[in-house]
C-alpha positions in Angstrom: -62.9 140.9 -148.6 -66.6 140.8 -149.2 -68.1 142.9 -152.0 -71.6 144.4 -151.4 -74.2 142.7 -153.6 -75.1 144.7 -156.7 -78.3 142.8 -157.6 -80.8 140.2 -156.4 -78.8 137.4 -158.0 -75.7 138.4 -156.1 -77.7 138.4 -152.8 -79.0 134.9 -153.5 -75.5 133.7 -154.4 -74.2 135.0 -151.1 -77.1 133.3 -149.2 -76.3 129.9 -150.9 -75.6 127.1 -148.4 -72.4 126.4 -150.4 -71.0 129.9 -150.1 -69.3 129.5 -146.7 -68.4 125.8 -147.2 -65.7 125.6 -149.9 -65.5 121.8 -149.9 -69.3 121.2 -150.0 -70.6 119.5 -153.1 -74.0 119.9 -154.7 -75.6 116.6 -155.6 -78.8 117.9 -157.0 -79.7 117.2 -160.7 -79.0 119.9 -163.1 -81.8 121.2 -165.4 -81.8 122.0 -169.1 -83.4 125.1 -170.4 -85.2 126.0 -173.6 -82.3 127.9 -175.0 -79.5 125.7 -173.5 -80.2 122.0 -173.3 -78.2 119.6 -171.1 -75.1 118.1 -172.7 -74.7 114.3 -172.9 -72.2 114.5 -170.0 -74.8 116.4 -168.0 -77.5 113.8 -168.7 -75.1 111.0 -167.7 -74.3 112.8 -164.4 -78.0 113.3 -163.7 -78.7 109.6 -164.5 -75.9 108.5 -162.1 -77.2 110.7 -159.3 -80.8 109.5 -159.8 -79.6 105.8 -159.8 -77.9 106.3 -156.4 -80.9 108.2 -155.0 -83.3 105.5 -156.1 -81.2 102.8 -154.3 -81.0 104.8 -151.1 -84.6 105.8 -151.0 -85.7 102.2 -151.7 -83.9 101.1 -148.5 -85.6 103.8 -146.5 -89.0 102.7 -147.8 -88.4 99.1 -146.7 -87.3 100.3 -143.2 -90.3 102.5 -142.9 -92.7 99.7 -143.9 -91.1 97.2 -141.5 -91.0 99.4 -138.5 -94.4 101.1 -139.2 -93.3 104.7 -139.7 -95.4 105.1 -142.8 -98.3 107.5 -142.5 -101.7 105.8 -143.2 -104.9 107.5 -144.0 -108.1 105.5 -143.9 -111.0 106.6 -146.1 -114.7 105.9 -146.3 -116.1 102.7 -144.8 -112.7 101.4 -143.8 -112.2 104.6 -141.6 -115.6 104.0 -139.9 -114.7 100.4 -139.1 -111.4 101.5 -137.6 -113.1 104.0 -135.4 -115.5 101.4 -134.2 -112.8 98.9 -133.4 -110.8 101.6 -131.5 -113.8 102.8 -129.4 -114.0 101.5 -125.9 -116.7 99.0 -125.2 -119.5 100.7 -123.3 
């Protein structure tokens, strides 16, 4: 039985992507606040998540560089040289 939301926080809680998926897990790092700092256990969990994220993202970086999926922006004189080399010979 759904209870109608009483405040904006309840509305956001109902709109959470985890609200209709009971087995879904949230793997984002938790944040400490001014009046409530992270516990040592919380810091360790964040460190472990960051370690895994760094290893996975490093692999994607290598793949993007090898297969050329990285975006490149040329600036200044280098940009002008690229345009000249790409222009058809007239």
